[in-house]
C-alpha positions as CSV (number, residue, x, y, z in Angstrom):
1,M,27.7,0.9,-6.2
2,N,29.5,-0.9,-3.3
3,N,28.2,-4.0,-1.5
4,E,27.1,-2.0,1.5
5,N,25.0,0.3,-0.6
6,L,23.5,-2.7,-2.4
7,S,22.6,-4.5,0.8
8,F,21.1,-1.2,2.1
9,L,18.9,-0.7,-1.0
10,L,17.7,-4.4,-1.1
11,K,16.7,-4.1,2.6
12,R,14.7,-0.9,2.0
13,L,13.1,-2.4,-1.0
14,S,12.2,-5.6,0.8
15,D,10.7,-3.5,3.7
16,L,8.4,-1.8,1.1
17,G,7.2,-5.1,-0.4
18,F,9.7,-5.4,-3.3
19,S,11.2,-8.7,-2.4
20,D,14.6,-9.9,-3.7
21,D,12.9,-12.2,-6.3
22,L,11.2,-9.1,-7.8
23,I,14.3,-7.0,-8.2
24,P,16.5,-7.8,-11.2
25,L,19.9,-7.6,-9.5
26,D,21.9,-7.6,-12.7
27,Q,19.9,-4.6,-14.0
28,L,20.3,-2.8,-10.7
29,L,24.1,-3.2,-10.8
30,H,24.3,-2.4,-14.5
31,A,22.1,0.7,-14.2
32,S,24.4,2.1,-11.4
33,A,27.7,1.1,-12.9
34,T,28.4,4.4,-14.6
35,E,27.3,6.2,-11.4
36,P,24.5,8.3,-12.9
37,K,22.8,10.9,-10.8
38,E,19.4,9.0,-11.2
39,F,18.3,5.8,-12.7
40,H,15.2,3.6,-12.7
41,L,14.2,-0.1,-13.0
42,L,11.0,-1.6,-14.5
43,I,9.4,-4.6,-12.9
44,E,6.2,-6.5,-13.2
45,P,5.1,-7.7,-9.7
46,C,2.0,-9.8,-9.1
47,V,-0.3,-8.8,-6.3
48,C,-3.5,-10.8,-5.5
49,D,-3.3,-12.5,-8.9
50,C,-3.2,-9.1,-10.6
51,Q,-0.2,-8.3,-12.8
52,L,1.1,-4.8,-12.2
53,E,3.8,-2.6,-13.8
54,A,6.1,-0.7,-11.4
55,K,8.9,1.9,-12.2
56,L,11.3,2.3,-9.3
57,Y,13.5,5.4,-9.1
58,F,16.9,5.7,-7.5
59,R,18.9,8.8,-6.8
60,R,22.5,9.4,-5.7
61,S,23.1,11.5,-2.7
62,D,24.4,15.0,-3.1
63,Y,26.9,14.4,-0.3
64,D,28.4,11.0,-1.0
65,E,28.1,8.1,-3.5
66,M,25.2,6.4,-1.8
67,Y,22.1,5.6,-3.8
68,F,18.6,5.9,-2.3
69,F,15.2,4.5,-3.4
70,N,13.1,7.6,-3.4
71,R,9.8,6.9,-5.3
72,Y,7.9,4.5,-7.5
73,D,5.1,4.6,-10.1
74,I,2.6,1.8,-10.1
75,L,0.2,0.9,-12.9
76,I,-2.8,-1.4,-12.7
77,K,-4.5,-2.6,-15.8
78,S,-8.1,-3.9,-15.6
79,E,-8.7,-7.3,-17.4
80,H,-12.4,-6.3,-17.7
81,D,-11.8,-2.8,-19.1
82,P,-8.7,-2.6,-21.4
83,G,-8.9,1.2,-21.3
84,G,-9.3,1.3,-17.5
85,E,-5.8,1.9,-16.2
86,R,-4.9,3.4,-12.8
87,R,-1.5,4.9,-12.1
88,Q,-0.1,6.6,-9.1
89,T,3.3,7.8,-7.9
90,F,4.3,7.0,-4.2
91,H,7.2,8.8,-2.6
92,I,9.6,7.3,-0.1
93,T,10.9,9.5,2.8
94,G,13.6,8.2,5.1
95,G,13.0,4.6,3.9
96,K,9.3,4.9,4.9
97,G,6.3,5.0,2.6
98,V,3.4,3.1,1.1
99,T,4.2,-0.5,0.5
100,L,3.6,-2.4,-2.8
101,K,0.5,-4.2,-1.3
102,E,-0.8,-1.0,0.2
103,A,-0.4,0.8,-3.2
104,F,-2.4,-1.9,-4.8
105,N,-5.1,-1.6,-2.2
106,L,-5.2,2.2,-2.6
107,L,-5.6,1.8,-6.3
108,Q,-8.5,-0.5,-5.7
109,G,-10.3,2.3,-3.9
110,R,-9.7,1.1,-0.3
111,A,-8.2,3.1,2.6
112,V,-4.9,2.5,4.4
113,Y,-3.7,3.6,7.8
114,K,-0.2,5.1,7.7
115,E,2.3,7.1,9.6
116,M,2.7,10.4,7.8
117,I,5.3,13.3,7.9
118,G,3.9,16.8,7.8
119,R,5.3,20.0,6.3
120,E,7.2,20.7,9.5
121,R,8.6,17.2,9.6
122,E,6.2,16.2,12.4
123,K,5.0,12.6,12.4
124,Y,1.4,11.7,12.7
125,K,-0.9,8.7,11.8
126,A,-3.8,9.0,9.4
127,W,-6.1,7.0,7.1
128,I,-5.4,7.8,3.5
129,K,-7.6,7.1,0.5
130,L,-7.2,8.0,-3.2
131,N,-10.0,10.0,-4.9
132,L,-10.2,8.0,-8.0
133,E,-12.5,10.5,-9.6
134,Q,-10.2,13.5,-9.3
135,K,-6.6,14.0,-10.5
136,D,-4.0,16.5,-9.2
137,E,-1.7,18.8,-11.1
138,N,0.8,15.9,-11.6
139,D,-1.9,13.7,-13.1
140,G,-2.0,11.5,-10.0
141,Y,-5.1,10.9,-7.9
142,K,-5.8,13.3,-5.1
143,V,-5.2,11.9,-1.6
144,K,-7.8,12.3,1.1
145,Q,-6.6,12.0,4.7
146,Y,-8.7,11.1,7.7
147,R,-6.8,12.2,10.8
148,G,-7.4,12.0,14.6
149,Q,-10.5,14.2,14.5
150,Y,-12.3,11.5,12.6
151,Q,-11.8,9.2,15.6
152,Y,-12.0,6.1,13.4
153,E,-10.7,3.3,15.6
154,L,-11.2,-0.3,14.4
155,D,-11.0,-1.8,17.8
156,K,-14.2,0.3,18.7
157,I,-15.9,-0.1,15.3
158,L,-15.6,-3.8,14.8
159,P,-17.3,-4.9,18.0
160,K,-20.5,-3.3,16.7
161,Y,-20.8,-6.2,14.2
162,P,-21.4,-9.9,15.0
163,I,-17.9,-11.0,13.7
164,L,-16.8,-14.3,15.3
165,E,-13.1,-13.5,14.7
166,M,-13.4,-10.7,17.3
167,G,-13.9,-13.3,20.0
168,N,-10.3,-14.4,19.7
169,E,-7.6,-11.8,20.6
170,R,-5.0,-13.1,18.1
171,S,-7.6,-13.2,15.3
172,K,-8.8,-9.8,16.3
173,Q,-5.4,-8.2,16.2
174,K,-4.6,-9.8,12.9
175,L,-7.9,-8.6,11.4
176,I,-7.2,-5.0,12.5
177,I,-3.7,-5.0,11.1
178,D,-5.0,-6.5,7.8
179,L,-7.7,-3.9,7.5
180,Q,-5.2,-1.0,8.3
181,E,-3.1,-2.3,5.4
182,G,-6.1,-1.8,3.2
183,N,-6.9,-5.4,2.6
184,R,-10.4,-6.8,1.9
185,C,-10.7,-9.5,4.6
186,P,-12.9,-12.6,4.9
187,V,-14.7,-12.9,8.2
188,T,-17.5,-14.9,9.7
189,F,-20.8,-13.3,10.7
190,Q,-22.9,-14.8,13.4
191,K,-26.5,-14.1,12.2
192,P,-29.6,-15.0,14.1
193,K,-30.3,-18.3,12.3
194,R,-27.0,-18.9,10.4
195,I,-23.3,-18.3,10.1
196,E,-22.3,-16.5,7.0
197,K,-18.9,-15.7,5.4
198,M,-18.4,-12.1,4.2
199,Y,-15.7,-9.8,3.1
200,I,-15.1,-6.5,5.0
201,E,-12.9,-3.5,4.5
202,A,-12.3,-0.3,6.4
203,N,-14.3,2.8,5.6
204,P,-13.0,5.8,7.7
205,A,-15.1,8.3,5.7
206,T,-18.3,6.9,7.2
207,K,-16.8,5.4,10.4
208,T,-18.1,2.0,9.4
209,I,-16.9,-1.0,7.4
210,N,-17.9,-2.1,4.0
211,I,-19.4,-5.5,3.8
212,F,-19.5,-7.7,0.7
213,P,-20.8,-11.3,0.2
214,I,-18.3,-14.1,-0.7
215,R,-19.5,-15.5,-3.9
216,N,-18.6,-19.1,-4.8
217,K,-16.7,-19.4,-8.1
């Protein structure tokens, strides 16, 4: 693998949330040294204080010597349930795909807003969510999509709630982006007689948001 290809791969990996400190550079160079058709790397990233296992797959082009990052498996183990593992494969197309943090959020049961590529290579945007109760033929979780017909727009949904952060344009836009990435976000609710901190997350299926109390440790 030449330096140009290496820089290209590291940039793509970084864009998808696999920062340089997560990638064992020596292993990447060693795995590609004999120019195999395919190879993979095993890493253990930490997301939201949760230790994950990730298997990153690389494939050499059929037309030249360039390697591409084309998919990864992610595994989450539950500290509270030793037998409760969740695993999913995420494919990368044209350098685009579900980021590491978004993969974590999806495996936590939350929805993520992504640009998708259809069967005719057309691009569109949709909310996606894993059905954690149903597997597909490849033993991965089935993916549910909520497209334009659902008309789930956070900038119209959020003003229905007394969220103080919506009163500031910068905070509002950051909150919308965080929710689109599948994050569970802390916000401030202005209630009739008190101010209360709560967590919220997007719920395109019901065109609402999920609300959870912030419990003190």
